N, C-alpha and C positions, 0 to 999 in steps of 0.2 A: 444454611444451604448444606446439602450433603456433598461432601467432597471425598470421603473415603470410599474406596472400592477395591475390587480384586486387582491384584498386580497384573493379571493377564485376563483379557476378555476374549471369549470365543467369537471369531468372525466367520460368518458363512463364506466359504470360498466360492468364487465364481469362476466359471470356465471362460477365460479370456480368449478372444480371437487373436491371431497373430498381429493384426493391425493395432489392436488395443495394447498389446505388449510393447510393440515398437513405439507407440505414442507415449506410453508411460515412461519410457527410457529417453526418448529424444524430443518429445513434444512437437513444436512447430518446425524443428530442424529436419524432420523427415518429409521428403517431397516425392509424391507419386506422379508418374507420367504414364498414361495409358495410350497405346497406339493400336490402331486397327491393323491386323495382319491380313494381307491379300489372301482371300480364300481360293481354293482350287476351283477351276472351271469344270462344271459337269455337263459334258455334251450329251446330246440325245440323238440317235440316228434319225435322219429325216428332218431335223429342225435346223433352220438357218441361224438362229440366235442361240448361243450357248447359255445355259442356266448358271447363275452365280450361286455358290454355296452359302451357307450361313456365315455371319460375321464372326471373326475370331480376334482375340485381343492378347496383347503382351504388355506387361507393366514393367517400367524401370523405377526402382526405388533408390533415391539418392540420400545417403546419410552423410554426416559430417566427414567421416573418414574413408568411406568406400561406397560403391554402388552395386546393386544386384539386378538381374533381369529375371522375370518370372517365366514359368512354362507358358505355352500357348493355351488359352482358356476360351470357353464359349461366352463367358460373362465378364464384364469389366471388373466387378467386385471380386470375382474369383481370381482374376489376374493380380489384383492388388494383394489379396490374402496370400497368394503363392509367392509374390515378391517378399512379403513380410516374413513368410516361413523360411525362405532362403537366407534372409538377413539374420534371423534368430539362430539358424543353424551355424552360420559363420561366426556369430558372436559367442556361441557356446552357451546360450541361455537354456536352462532346463525347463521344459514345458509339459513334460509327461505328468499325467494325473496319477499314474502308478509309481509312487515314490519307492525307490529301492531302500532296503534296510541299510543300517550303518555299515555292516560288513560288506554288503554288495557295493555301496558307494565307495568304500575304501579300496576295494578291488578295482573299480573303474578308475579311481584316482591314480592307482599304481600304474595302470595301463596308459593313462594320459601322460604321466611323467615319462614313461618309457618312450612314447611316441615323440615327445619334445626333443629327445636326444637322438632321433633317427636322422638318416641322411636326407630323407624326403623333407622333413620340417625345416632343416637348415636353409634350404634354398627357396622356401615358400615366402609369400608376401603376407606376413603376420607381424604385428607389433612386437611380439616376443622373440621372433626369429632374428630380428635386428640385434637384440642383446646377445644371442648365441654367436652371431657372426663377430660382434665387437669383442666378445670374450676370447676369441681366437687371436686377438692382438695384444692381450695382456701379457706381461712379462713374468718370468720366473715361475714361482709356485702358483701364481694366479692364472697362468695360461689355461684357457678354455673353461675356467670355473665360472658358473653362472650364479649370481646371488639369488637365494631363495625368496627374498623379499620382492624381487622383480617378478618372479614367477607368480607370486601370490596376488599381485595387483594387475598384471598385464594379461592374464588368461582367466576369463570369467568362468570357463568350464571347470577349472580347478577349484576356484573359490565356491562355486555352486555345489560341487560335490562335498566340499568341507562343511558347508552349511547343513547338508543332509546328515553327515556324520555327527555333527554337534551344532544345533541352532545358534549357540553362542558365538560361533565363528562369524556370524553376520556383522557383529560389532567388535570383534576381537581379531585383529590381523595377526597377532602372535599365534593364535590357534591355527590359522590357515597355514602359516609357515611351519608350524610343528607337524601338521599332518603331511605336508609336502615332503618334509625331511624324513618322516617315518616311512612314507611310501617309497622314497628313493633308497632307503636303507634295505628294502626288500629286493631291490633289483640287482642283478649281477652285471648289468651293462653300464651302470653308473657308480660313482665313488663319492662318498661323503667323508669328511675329516672331522675329528674331534676339535671342538673350539672354532669351527668355521660354519657360517650360515650360507653355505654354497654347495653346489652339486656339479660334478664334472663327469664327462663321458670317460668310460674306462679305456676303450680303444680309440685311437685317433681316427679322424675322418679320412676317407680315401683321398689319395693325392689329387685325383682329377677334380674333386669337389673343392679342395683347398685352392687349386690353381685357378679355377673359375671365379672363386671369391676374390682372389688377389687381383685378377683382371678388373673385376667390377669395382673394387675399392680404389684402384689406381685411377680409374676414370673420374672419381669424385674425391680425390685425396686433397682435401682442403682443411686447414685448421679453422675452427670456429671460435669466436669470442662473443659472449653475450652477457647481459646483466641479470643478476638475480637479487634476492633480498635476504640479508642476514638478520635473523630474529633472535637476539640474545634472550636467555631465560631470565636474566636479571632485569628488573624493571628500572634499575638505575641507568641502564645502558639503552641508547636509542636504537630503533630499527634503522639499518643503513643499507645502502646499495653495495653490491659486491660484484666484481668482474670474474667470470668463469672462462678459462681459456682451455679448450680441448684440442689437443693435437690430432692430426689426421690418423695417427696410429694409436691413439689413446682411447680409453673408455671413460665416458663422461661421469659415471658414478664414482670412479676413483678420484676424479678432480673434485667433486663435491665432498667426498670423504676427507680430503686434505683440508678443505675449508673448515670442516667440523673438527679437525684435530685428530682424525682417525687414520689408520695405516692404509686401509683399502676399502673399496665399495662393498665388500661382503659384510661389513659391519654397519651398513647403513640401512635403515628402514625407510620405506616409501609409503606415502599416504595415497588414498584414492584421489581422483582429479578434483580440483576445486574450480567452481564457476561453471561456465557453460559446458555442455556435453562434449563439444569438439575440442575443448581445451586440453593441453598437456601440462597445465600448472599443477604442481604437486609439492608437498612438503617433504624434505629429506632430514632425517635426524638419526642419532646414534641408537643402535640396538643395545639392549641390556646385557652386560657381561655375564651375569649369573644365569641368564636364560640360555646363553650359548653353552655353558657347561652342563646345564640340565639335559640338553639334547643328546649328550654323549652317553648318558645313563640308559640302561635297558629297562625303561619303564613300560609296564603293560598298557597303561593308558596315559597319553600325553595330555597334561593339563594346561600347558601354555602359561604357567605362572611365571611372571618376570619381575625381578627386582631391579628397577632402574636406578641409576646413580645420577646425582645432580639435583637441581631444583626443578620444580614444575615450571614449565614455560606457558604462562597463561595466554599470551597472545597467539602462539602457535596452536595451543590446545583448542582455543575458541574457533580457529579456522576450520578444523575438521571434526570438532565435537568429541574428541577423545584426549586422554591425558598424554602429553608429550613432555619428556624430561630432558633437560639440557638444551643447548643451542640448536637452532634449526635453520635450514636454508629453503627459501621458497624460489623455485625455478620452473620455467616452462621449457622443457626439453624432453625428447623421447622419440621412439619409433612409432609410426602410424601405419594404418592400412593402405594409405595412399602411395607410399614410396618406400624404397629400401634405404633411402638417405635419412640421415638424422635430422629431425625437425627441431627447431629452436626459435624462440622469440624473446625479446627483452622484457623483463618486468621492472618497471621503474617504481620509485617511491610513490609517485602519483597513482599508478595502477594498483599498487599494494593497498593504498588507502581507499581506493574505489571498491576493491573487492571486500575490504573490511566493512564499509558501510552497507554493502549489498547483503550482508548477513541479517539486517533488520528490515522489516517490511517497508518502513518509510524510506529506507535507503534504496530499495529496489524501485520504488515509485520515483524518487528523486532522479535516479539514473535513467529511468525510462523517459523522463521529461527533459533530461539533460539540463537540469536546473537545480543543482545541489543546494545552493544558498537561497533559493526562492521557493521551490515546491515543498509541499508537505503532504503526507498521505491523507486524503480527505476523510472526514468523519461521517460523511453521508454519501450514498449513491442515489442520485436523483433519477438519472436515465442514461442509457447508452449514448444518446445524442449529445449530451452535455459533458460526459466524462472525457477526460483527456489523459493520455498515458496508458500504461498497462492496466488491464482490468483487475479487480480484486481477486477473481478466481485464478487468473494467470499468476498473480503475485503469490497467492497462497500455495499453488503447486510448486512454484520456484522455491519458496521458503522451505517447503518440505524436502525437496531434493537437496538443497544446500545444507540442511541440518540432518540429513540422513534419516528422514522419516518416510513412512509409506505414503503413497499418493493419498490426498484427502478423499474421504468417502462422502458423497452427497446423496441425501435421501429426500427427494421431493414428496410432499404429502398433500393430499387434497383436503381443502378446508371442510368439505361436506362430510368427510369421514377421517377424523384425526388418526385413527388407528390403522387406516388402510393406506398402504404405500401405493403411490401411483405406478411405480415400476416394481417388477418382481425380482429385480436384482440391483445390486449397488451400481451407481452411475460410473461407468468407465468409458470415456470417449475413445474413439478409434482414430480420430484425426483432428487437426486444428479446426476444420470446418464443422465438425460435430461437437466441438467443445461447448457451444452454447445450447445445443440440443441435448447433450449429455449422454444419450444412449442411441443405439441404432433405431432408425425409424420403424415404428410398428403401429402405424395408424396414429390417430389423435391421442395425445397424452391426457388431455382434459377435454371436457365437453362444454360447449357454450361459454358461459361466464364463470365457470368454476374457478374459485380463487385457490392459490397455492402458497404454501410456505415450504421452506427447505431446511432440513437438518444437516449439520456438518460434523464429521467425526475425524479426529486425527489419531493415528496409531503409530507406534514405533515400528522399526523393521521386524521386531520380534512379535508384532501384533499385540502389544500392550496398549490399552486404550489410554490416551493421554488427556484428551478433552473432547467434549461434545457441545455443540451449540444448537439450541432449539428455539429459534426466534418465534415470536408471537405474531409478527407482522405478516399480513397476507398480500399477495401480489397476483396480478392477472397473468403475468408471464413467468414461466419457469426460469428463464434466464435471469430475470430481475431478482427472483427469490434467491437464486444461487449467488449472485453478485452481492446482495445485501448480507446474506449469511456469511459469506467469505470475508466481507469487510469487517463484520463484528469480531470474528476470530483474529483478523490481522490487527485490529485496533487494540484488542486486549494483549496480544503477544507483544505488540509494539510498546505498550505501556510497561509491561514487565521487563522487557529488554533494556528500556531506558532506566529503570530503577529496580534491578533484581533483588535489592535488599528490603523491599517493602514487606510488611508483615503478612502472615497468612490471613489474618482477619481482613486486611485491606485488599488482598488478592481475591478473597471470597466475595467481598463487597463489590469490587469492580467487575468480577466475573458475572455476578448475579444481575448487575445493571445491564449487561449485554446478553443475557439469557444463556450464559455459558456455565457449564459444570466441568470442573477439572479434577483430576485424580493426583493429589500431591505426591504420592510415592513415585508414580511413573513420571510425572512432570518434572520434579526436581532431579530425578535420576538422569533425565535427558538433558536438562538445561542447567545442571549444577555448575558447569564451567563458566556460565555467564557472569557469575558473581565475581570471579577473579578477573575476568576481562573488564568488568565494570570498574574495578579498582584501577585498572590500567588507564581507562578513559579519564578518571579523575586525576591521576598523576600526570597525565600529559596535557589535559585540557585546561590550562590556566586561563582564567578570564582576564581579558584586557580591561583597562579602566576607561571611562568616558573622557573624551576631550571636552574641555569647557563644561564640565558637569554642573557648574553652578547656574547654567542657563535653563535647567529643568524647571519650568513653571508655566502655568496657565496654558495658553493656546499654542506655544511653540514647542510642546513636548507631549508625549503620551507615556508618562512615567510608569504606568502599570504594565506596559509592554516593553520597558527598557529602551525607549526611544527618546533622544534628545536632539537639540539643535535643529528642530524641524522647520523647514521653510517651504512654503508652497507658492509657486509663481504662475502667472498667466491669468487670463480672464476667467472669472468665476461665473458660470451659467446658473448656479444655484441648484442644478440637478446632479445629485451624487448617486453613486451605485447603491442598490438595495439588494437584499437577499434574492438570489436567483438570476441576477444579471450576469451576462457573459461579457467579460472584459478582455480587451487587447491592450497590453502595455509593452513598452520597451524599458529596459533597465540595465544598469551596470552596478557591480558591487566591487568596491576597492578596499584594500587594507591600508589604513592610515596609521603611520608610525609617528607619534608625537615628537620624540626626542630628535629624530632625524629630519623632521619636517618634510616627510615624503609620503607618497601614495602609490600603491601598486594595484593595477587592475587584476581582479581574480576571475570574474564571471560577467558576461554580458549577453543580451539577446535583443535582436531588433524587434521581434514579435513574440509575445508569450500570452497564451489565452488560458483563462480559468473562470470557473463559476464562483461568484462571491457567495459567502455564507456557508460553504461546504467544508471550510478548513483546508482548501487545496493549496494555500500558500502559508508561510509561517505567520504567526499571529500578528506580529508587529507590522508586517506588510499590509495586511488587510485593515488594521487599525488606521493606517495612514491613508490608504487608497479610498476608504469610505468618506474621507474628508475632501476628496478631490472631485472635480468635474472634468469632462472630456476636454483635452487640450492643455490641461494644467500639468506642471512638473513639480516634483517634490524631491527634496534632498534632506537626508537626516543621518545621524549616527546611531549606532546601537552596539551593545556588548558583543563580544565574540561568542559564536556558537561553539560546540565541541570541536576540538582542534582537528580531528580527523576529517571533518567536513571542509575545512579551509585547505588542508593539505591534499584533499582529493581533487581540488580545482586548480591548485597552484602549478604553474608550468615548471618553475624551479623549486621543487619541494624542499630540498635541503636548505636553500637560502631563506625561503619563507619560514621554515621551522626555526631558524635562528632569529629571524625578525620578531617572531611571536614572543620571545623572551622579554621584549621591550614593552613599554606602555603603548597599547594600540587599540583600535576599535574598527568596526566596519562602517563604511560610508555607502549608503544606497542612493542612487539617482534613478527616479522613476518618472515616466511620462505616460499618462492615460491617453491612449490613442483613440479608442472607440469603445462604445458600450452598447450592448444589445439588451433591451429591457427584459425583465422576467416575463414568463408567459402571461401572467395576469395583466400586466401593463400593456403588452403587445396586443392581446386580444381586445382589450378595452379601446385602445387607440385605433383599432381597425374599424370600429363602429361609431365612436363618439367624438364630436368636435364641439366645444373644447373637450379635452380628455376627461374621463369620469372622475379622476382624482381632483381635478380643478373644480368640477361641478359640485363635488361634496364640500369642498372648502367654501365655495360661494354660497351654498345652501346654509352652512353654519354661520358665515359672516352676516347673512341677511337676518337670521334669527337673533344674532347678537346685537345688531343695530336696532332691531325692533324692540328688544327687551330692555334697552337702555342700561344694560348691565355695566357695572364699574369694575367687577373682579371676575376673572376667568381662570379656570384650571383645565388644562388639556391632559387627559389620562392616556398614556401611551403616545406621547408627543413625537417620538421618533426624532427625525432630523429637523423638526420645527417647521414643517411646511405650513401648518395652520397659523401658528404664532407669527411666522414671517409675513403671511398674507394679511393678517390683521393690521400690520403697520402701514399698509397701503390704503386703508379705508378710514374715513372719519367715524369714530365710534366714541362712546362714553367711557370706554375702558381706561382704567388708571393703573391696574395691577394685573399682570399676566403671569401664570405659573405653568410649567411643564413638568411631567413626571414620566420617567421611562427606565427600563432595566439596562438598556444598551448604552454603555459609556461612549462607544464610538459615535452613536447617533447624537448623544447629548453634546459631545465635543463639537460636532458639526453644527448643531443648532446654536451653541454658544457663540461660535465664530460668526455665524450669519447675523444673529440678533445683536451682538455687540457692535458690529460694524454699522448695521442699519439704524440702531437706536442712537448712536453717537451722531450719525449724519442727520437725524431728524431733529436734533436739538436746535438747529437754526430755524427760527420762526418763519423765515421767508420760504423755506422749502418743506415745512412740516405742518400737518394737521392732525397729528396724533397727540393724545393727552396722556400717554403712558408715563407713569412716574416711577414704577419699579417692575422688575422682572426677575424671576428666580427659576432655576432648573434643578430638579431633585433627581438623584439616583436612587430608585427604589421600586418595589413592586406595587402595582395598583390594587392588589388584593390584601395589602398590609395597611393597617390603620396608622395614620400620622395626623395629629391634631392640627397641624399647620394647613391641612387641606380642607378643613371644615368651614362651612358657612359661606362659600362662594356664591356669587349671583348665578353663574352659569358654569356648567361642566360639559366637556366634549370628549367623545371617545369614538374616533372615526377609523373604521376598518382595523380594529385591534382585537376584539374578543375572539375572532376566528383563529387567531394565532395561539390561543390558550386551550387547555382541555375544557370540555363542556362544564365539568363541575367547578373549575376555576372561573369560568365566565359567570356562572350563577353566583359564586362567592363574591365576585367583583360587584355585580348588581346589588346584592344585599348590603355590602359594606358601604357603597356609595350612597344608596338611598336611605340607609338606617343610621349611618354615622357621619359621613361627610355632608349629606343633605343639601346639595346645591338647590337653588330655587328652580333652575331649569337644567335638565340633563339631555344631551343629544347623543344618541348612539347609532352608528351605522355599521352594517355588515353585508357581505355579498348575498344576493338572492340565488340560491343554488339552482332554482328552476330556470334562471336566465342563462345558465351556462351552455345550454343547447344552442342558443343563438351565437354566443361568443365563440364557441368552439367550431361552429360551422364556418365562421368568418376567418378562422385561423387554420390554414391548410396544413401547416407543420408546426406542431407544438413542441416546445422544449421537453415537455414531460412525456411525450409519446414517441413511438418509433415510426418514422415515416414509411417503413416497409410493412407496417402492421395493417392488414386489410380486414381484420376481424369485424364483422357487422354486429350491430346492437350491443356495443360496449357501454358500460355505465359511464355517466358523465364524470369527467375528472374535476378535481378541485382546481381553482384558478391558480393556486400557488402550492408548491410541494410543502411549504411550511405551514399551510393551513391544517389545523387539527380537526376542524369540522366546517361545514357550510350548511346553513339552515334554509329550508323552504319558507315561504311566507307564513304558512300555518304554524311552523315550529317557532319562528321568531315572534309572531304575534302572541303565542301562548306564553313564551318566556317573559316578554315585556309586560303583558297584562297581569300575570301572576305577581310579578315584582311590584308593579304599581299598586295593585290592590292590597298587598301585604304591608306597604310602607306609606300609605296615604298619599299617593301621587295619582294624577291622571296621566293618560298616555294617548298620543295620537300618532298615526302611522302615515308615512309618506316615502319619498325616495327620489333618486335622480337616475337618469338614463332610462328611457322607456316611458311607460304610462301606466297608471294604476288601473285604468279601464280596459287595457289591452293585455292579453296573455303574452308572455308570462309575468307581467308586472314590471316593476322597476329593476334595473340591473343591480343597483345598490339600495337596499331597503333601510329606512331610517325610522327610529322611534324617538319622539320628543316627550320626555317626562316633565310634568309641572307639579310642583308641590302644592297641595291643597291648603297648607298652613303657611302663613306669612310671618310667624313669630318663632323665636328660638326656644320658647318655653316648651314646645313639643319635643325638643331634643336637648335636655339639660346636659347631656354627656359632652356636648361641644365645649361648654365652659368649664366643666369639672375636670376633665382629663387633659393632661398635657403630656403627650407622647410623641417623641421625635425618633422615628425609625429610619427616615430617609436622610440621605446625605446631600448637602448643598454642593452642587457641581459648579454652578456659576450664578452670580448675583449682580444685578445692575440697579443703580439708583440715580435718578435724574439730577438730584441735588448736588452730587459731587462727581457724577459720571464714572463711578468706581465699579470695578468688577472684582469678584473673588473666585479663585479657582482652587479648590481644596483637593 
């Protein structure tokens, strides 16, 4: 795969509307309210009824920190745009397409700095003006001096002008501070001092202004005390809570400076906000001493080069995506647009760890579900109706904001013309409502049944192309294509962030599997700090050991998923969840400490819903739940996940962190409350009684009885529904074998068969002659000599879950190598779907709001790779039979062969034309064991083996 590319990629700039700009910055936190303005009455002489003028509108835009009201407009959308324009002007966001030169930008910057020290600005309601007022309460030489680092992050107009002067200022706050200090040095109205990162007004403010400020401050003269987080640069020291006490006459930045071992707040650098847009959570850390002296020199061009002292702080650096040296303080405090009072809120250790996990895509999803120890970012997006939690596109946008990337670029493409973009501009939504439509409505985006795929591109703030994803899958809806493409990017980023030390070769391989192309130079430049943070995770995330680990064996454990001491209680209906089922569970997770014989509750939910088979829960949860039926409860132990996940849910984080140094594990208690069958089963149950699945089993059982077969192998046995049913009928079978790739399903089958076979040993209650049973873990397209020569083979509703070429390979291997005397294969009849889907008013795979006519039929299950018509199935089976000396006859269940559209489930019965093994000497000559024995039962000693 090609991964090298230019360090910067030219991106066609789009003219964004004001609403689009506001949406990019605030997302769903921007709320528009449009009201009708009473129009003037236009009277006309001689008329008794006055005429009403045209409707007029005014829009109120509420943002996290302030609100604005638009001008009066004739159209609602114009009022919304007007409100957005006013908000942009207040925020100081540069939208002009005519960018000034670097010299012009510096002149504007100088003018802006001058205005900040004016009488007018001091009394205004602006986040930065609060710092100017607080500076008037500082003592001694610090009186009225305002830290330049505060000006750099609290006034976006200043930072935007610095980006025009030098684009590198986008990612380098030191440069912004440099240009602000240089601009201040040109002014006669302000003073800068050598060795100080601060600016002071030269002449004092007028007495009347000072007096009014004193009155205002006396009205709210209260000391504040709040919690922050101290993040040491040394990994040997733990992150800890710190108390910050700001007096009514003090400046909070000076208090933070003291915690960092600095003399005053002028020597403190401040990061951009962390987390949601409305947050005031920022990192505070020491400015470089050598940089302070550089400012005093009369350099023609400020480079902003800084030599930091101390060690790199990997934890703090990961939070904001830039290198931080020395210790840091994470605090949520500052002045806002809403009030002149100082805003503050506590940051606990628990909230620190929740912010930490939100920097990964799976962490965002866990938080959106409020199920940190249960949920996992799904690996598949089946439909909007079955997805729970934040949608992939929303998570991707949030990820880009948190890691200081540009908003993701989505490019929908019509399948009919791969080179033709559906939209003539990059997709930039204007509001949360338009996020799924992606662009302003301009008629139908696609016509008829045109299929769509979507490309995604991620750029740095400097417009360097980091990665692009170009999925091959086609979708009927543009929103589905956007969500699936977003999920692919999230899945790959998630894998990298979990293991940033993976080799470039492995990164290329995993990217290619998800149709992603990434540019190493740009990618590693952006995410280089992830490696150091990954080492932090390993140093803190010690794994607890199992309790009673010697109990891991057989059916009371799922060792490949790290599960032990598994117990499942309650009546077993025999119906377990399958892929596509929607489950409701209740659960609790506790930390068990062996030495102290104690248990602490970490997380619990009365109801939690998810779709099985999509990876929406951690793997060991799904491994256990697929062995349960509705009403049953399970309890088991498992190893500790990464420590930050546990600390993100613990109420007493400090105490829990100390407990984790002991031998401990997690204990899960789960109850399966209800289960909604996947669409295939629901559609079939709406029409057939008994259910179609039971009719298929009964069809196979009837042929088994008639054939007098003594040996049977079930290819793709799943949870053993056919093998289980065979034990309820009198047959000549003596040996039954099942083969499947899913260890979860095989574990369930072993549990059912073991219990039933042991109960059948009593002659008084049994009429089965089964003497042995074996379950193999392996692919049915791989040869294993132990599967050769059986009397009958079955493969019910399996091949459609394979790629078509694999289905053909299976047919060839079975009939040429395994050569059962009889082979029964069933698969859905695609032509029957029109009846099934008409009977299902709301399908899990569809959108109930979708009213599009003449849509192509859906597959019965999202996991189906294909579904054949009768003609396609007949051709496949007939060609196989002719090639391998078998006859074949066709039948089915559900429906009728003589009535259109035939059977719901079509069946082919292959019969060997030869009754001797000489026609296939390979059976005796080759001894090849590719499959693994999962479970084995023998009636002579009632033994079972679980390997």
